[in-house]
C-alpha positions as CSV (number, residue, x, y, z in Angstrom):
1,X,115.5,57.9,94.4
2,X,114.6,54.3,93.8
3,X,117.4,51.7,93.3
4,X,117.4,48.0,92.6
5,X,118.8,45.8,95.3
6,X,119.6,42.1,95.4
7,X,120.6,39.9,98.3
8,X,122.8,37.0,97.2
9,X,124.4,34.2,99.3
10,X,127.9,33.6,98.2
11,X,130.2,30.5,98.5
12,X,127.2,28.3,98.7
13,X,124.5,26.8,96.5
14,X,121.9,26.9,99.3
15,X,120.0,29.9,100.5
16,X,120.6,30.7,104.2
17,X,124.2,29.4,104.0
18,X,127.5,31.0,102.8
19,X,127.8,34.8,103.3
20,X,125.1,37.2,102.3
21,X,125.8,40.4,100.3
22,X,123.5,43.2,99.3
23,X,124.2,44.1,95.7
24,X,123.2,47.6,94.5
25,X,123.9,48.3,90.8
26,X,124.3,52.0,90.1
27,X,124.3,54.2,87.0
28,X,126.6,56.6,88.7
29,X,128.2,56.9,92.2
30,X,126.2,58.0,95.1
31,X,127.8,60.2,97.9
32,X,129.9,58.1,100.2
33,X,127.8,58.9,103.2
34,X,124.7,57.6,101.4
35,X,126.3,54.3,100.4
36,X,127.5,53.9,104.0
37,X,124.0,54.6,105.3
38,X,122.6,51.9,103.0
39,X,125.2,49.5,104.3
40,X,124.2,50.3,107.9
41,X,120.6,49.9,107.0
42,X,121.2,46.5,105.3
43,X,123.3,45.3,108.3
44,X,125.0,42.5,106.3
45,X,128.7,41.7,106.2
46,X,128.9,43.8,103.1
47,X,126.8,45.9,100.7
48,X,128.5,46.2,97.3
49,X,128.0,48.9,94.7
50,X,129.2,48.9,91.2
51,X,129.0,51.2,88.1
52,X,129.6,49.9,84.6
53,X,132.5,51.7,82.9
54,X,132.8,49.5,79.7
55,X,131.1,46.6,78.1
56,X,132.7,44.1,80.5
57,X,134.2,46.4,83.1
58,X,132.7,47.6,86.4
59,X,134.1,49.9,89.1
60,X,133.3,48.3,92.4
61,X,133.2,49.4,96.1
62,X,132.3,47.5,99.2
63,X,130.9,48.8,102.5
64,X,130.5,47.0,105.8
65,X,128.1,48.4,108.4
66,X,131.1,50.2,109.9
67,X,133.2,51.5,107.0
68,X,134.3,51.1,103.4
69,X,136.4,48.0,102.9
70,X,139.5,47.7,100.7
71,X,138.8,44.2,99.5
72,X,135.9,41.8,99.7
73,X,135.7,38.4,98.0
74,X,132.2,37.2,98.8
75,X,130.5,40.5,97.6
76,X,132.6,40.4,94.5
77,X,131.3,36.8,93.9
78,X,127.8,38.0,94.5
79,X,128.2,40.9,92.0
80,X,129.7,38.6,89.4
81,X,126.8,36.2,89.9
82,X,124.3,38.9,89.3
83,X,126.1,40.4,86.2
84,X,126.4,36.9,84.6
85,X,122.7,36.3,85.2
86,X,121.8,39.6,83.5
87,X,124.4,39.1,80.7
88,X,124.3,35.5,79.7
89,X,126.9,35.8,76.9
90,X,129.5,37.8,78.8
91,X,132.7,35.6,79.0
92,X,134.7,37.6,81.5
93,X,134.0,40.4,84.0
94,X,136.6,42.9,85.1
95,X,136.2,44.7,88.4
96,X,138.2,47.9,88.9
97,X,139.0,48.6,92.6
98,X,140.7,51.3,94.5
99,X,143.1,49.2,96.6
100,X,143.8,45.8,94.9
101,X,143.9,46.6,91.2
102,X,141.7,44.8,88.7
103,X,139.9,41.6,89.7
104,X,138.4,39.3,87.0
105,X,135.7,36.7,87.2
106,X,134.8,33.9,84.8
107,X,132.0,31.4,84.9
108,X,133.4,27.8,84.7
109,X,131.8,24.9,83.0
110,X,130.7,23.4,86.3
111,X,128.8,26.5,87.1
112,X,131.2,27.9,89.7
113,X,132.5,31.5,89.3
114,X,136.2,31.8,89.5
115,X,137.8,35.1,90.6
116,X,141.4,36.2,90.2
117,X,142.9,37.8,93.2
118,X,146.4,39.2,93.9
119,X,148.5,36.8,96.0
120,X,148.8,38.3,99.5
121,X,150.9,35.7,101.4
122,X,151.4,36.3,105.1
123,X,154.8,36.6,106.7
124,X,156.0,35.2,110.0
125,X,156.0,37.4,113.0
126,X,158.9,37.7,115.4
127,X,156.8,39.4,118.1
128,X,153.1,38.4,118.6
129,X,150.9,41.3,119.9
130,X,149.6,40.6,123.4
131,X,146.1,41.6,122.4
132,X,146.1,38.8,119.9
133,X,147.1,36.1,122.4
134,X,144.7,37.5,125.0
135,X,142.0,37.7,122.4
136,X,142.0,34.0,121.5
137,X,141.0,31.3,124.1
138,X,143.4,28.8,122.6
139,X,147.0,29.8,122.0
140,X,148.0,29.4,118.4
141,X,151.2,27.5,117.5
142,X,152.4,30.3,115.3
143,X,151.2,33.7,114.0
144,X,151.8,35.4,110.7
145,X,150.5,38.6,109.2
146,X,149.6,40.2,105.8
147,X,148.2,43.6,105.0
148,X,144.7,42.4,105.9
149,X,144.9,40.2,109.0
150,X,146.8,38.3,111.6
151,X,146.9,34.5,110.8
152,X,146.7,32.3,113.9
153,X,147.7,28.8,113.0
154,X,146.4,25.8,114.8
155,X,147.1,22.0,114.7
156,X,143.6,20.8,113.8
157,X,140.1,21.6,112.8
158,X,138.7,21.0,116.3
159,X,140.8,23.8,117.7
160,X,139.6,26.2,115.1
161,X,136.0,25.2,115.9
162,X,136.5,25.6,119.6
163,X,138.5,28.8,119.8
164,X,136.5,31.7,121.3
165,X,137.4,35.3,120.5
166,X,137.5,38.1,123.0
167,X,136.4,40.8,120.7
168,X,137.3,43.6,123.2
169,X,140.9,42.5,122.9
170,X,141.0,41.8,119.1
171,X,139.6,45.3,118.4
172,X,142.8,46.6,119.9
173,X,144.7,45.3,116.9
174,X,143.5,48.3,115.0
175,X,142.8,48.0,111.3
176,X,143.9,44.4,111.1
177,X,141.5,41.5,111.4
178,X,142.2,37.9,112.7
179,X,141.9,34.6,110.8
180,X,142.2,31.3,112.7
181,X,143.1,28.3,110.5
182,X,144.3,24.7,110.5
183,X,144.4,21.6,108.3
184,X,140.9,20.3,107.7
185,X,139.5,16.9,108.5
186,X,137.8,16.5,105.2
187,X,139.1,19.6,103.4
188,X,142.6,20.9,102.8
189,X,142.2,23.7,105.3
190,X,139.6,25.4,107.4
191,X,139.3,28.9,108.9
192,X,137.2,31.3,110.9
193,X,137.5,35.1,110.6
194,X,137.0,37.8,113.3
195,X,136.8,41.5,112.3
196,X,135.6,43.7,115.2
197,X,137.4,46.8,113.9
198,X,136.1,46.7,110.4
199,X,132.8,44.9,110.1
200,X,131.5,43.0,113.1
201,X,132.1,39.9,115.2
202,X,132.6,36.8,113.0
203,X,132.4,37.0,109.2
204,X,130.5,34.0,107.8
205,X,132.7,33.5,104.7
206,X,135.7,35.7,103.8
207,X,136.8,35.3,100.2
208,X,139.5,38.0,100.4
209,X,141.5,36.3,103.1
210,X,142.0,33.2,100.9
211,X,144.4,35.3,98.8
212,X,146.6,34.8,101.9
213,X,145.4,31.5,103.2
214,X,145.7,29.6,99.9
215,X,149.4,30.4,99.3
216,X,150.2,29.7,102.9
217,X,148.6,26.2,102.9
218,X,149.8,25.5,99.3
219,X,153.3,25.9,100.7
220,X,152.6,23.8,103.8
221,X,150.8,21.0,102.0
222,X,152.8,21.0,98.8
223,X,149.9,21.4,96.4
224,X,148.5,24.4,94.5
225,X,144.9,23.3,94.2
226,X,143.0,23.3,97.5
227,X,139.5,23.0,98.9
228,X,138.8,25.2,101.8
229,X,135.9,25.3,104.3
230,X,135.1,28.3,106.4
231,X,133.5,26.8,109.5
232,X,131.3,29.7,110.7
233,X,127.7,29.0,111.7
234,X,126.6,29.4,108.1
235,X,129.7,27.7,106.5
236,X,131.1,28.3,103.1
237,X,133.1,26.2,100.5
238,X,135.9,27.7,98.4
239,X,138.0,26.2,95.7
240,X,141.5,27.8,95.5
241,X,144.3,27.6,93.0
242,X,147.6,29.3,93.4
243,X,149.6,30.3,90.3
244,X,152.6,32.7,90.3
245,X,151.4,36.0,91.7
246,X,147.6,35.3,91.6
247,X,145.2,33.3,93.6
248,X,142.1,32.0,91.9
249,X,139.1,31.5,94.2
250,X,136.0,29.8,93.0
251,X,132.5,29.4,94.5
252,X,128.8,29.1,93.9
253,X,126.2,31.7,94.7
254,X,122.4,31.8,94.9
255,X,120.0,34.7,94.9
256,X,117.7,35.2,98.0
257,X,116.0,38.5,97.3
258,X,115.3,41.1,94.6
259,X,113.7,44.4,95.5
260,X,113.8,48.1,95.4
261,X,115.1,50.6,97.9
262,X,114.0,54.2,98.1
263,X,116.5,56.8,99.4
264,X,116.3,60.5,99.9
265,X,118.9,62.6,98.1
266,X,119.4,66.3,98.8
């Protein structure tokens, strides 16, 4: 079986920056094991698959090289970019997911793509896991948690840049990942994201965690429109807006590769 594949860099307008996603449009779902094998072969943060179920609606699933992921922002942005490129007159895209409901995407006048995510605000922890404190080279001033990750809060951008993870300790946190974050020098806030249990070492740009980061910093900074920078080696820029129970995350994307993969099916 031959399938189209695209590699798209998300949350950037430059190739080789942002976060790369492999995008595989399907006419019908492949077996889970086959989709996981494709993700392992691609060896990117995520490989995303989608199947069109209506004119503007797509079922979507995301796979890291380790497992299927409940929620992925950058691969959703990559998928929306590809669909908008192939359907120039489509005003809104709806993505139906297993875990986080329906996500929508619209193309803004400035060319950015804005996605609507459920708000997933973190909550303060009374007891901080020892593995978290042992797994970060700089002790955070406070720690919160949502259903996706622990939030380690720092005083400034330099601490976030400098902190080194001990992935052997962080993987002990089980299904939860770790985001480290602080106010930015030139942006409202910055972050880095470590996910040894679910995908790898450090994720270049993590759109999904901004469903928690944006409401946290909106409350701390007293503003609902924020500019965020994920300061990984590749970096990524995200524009966030918090409204009621939704978080709107916008970014650019650029295509790097278009090709064909050939897979055996029993």
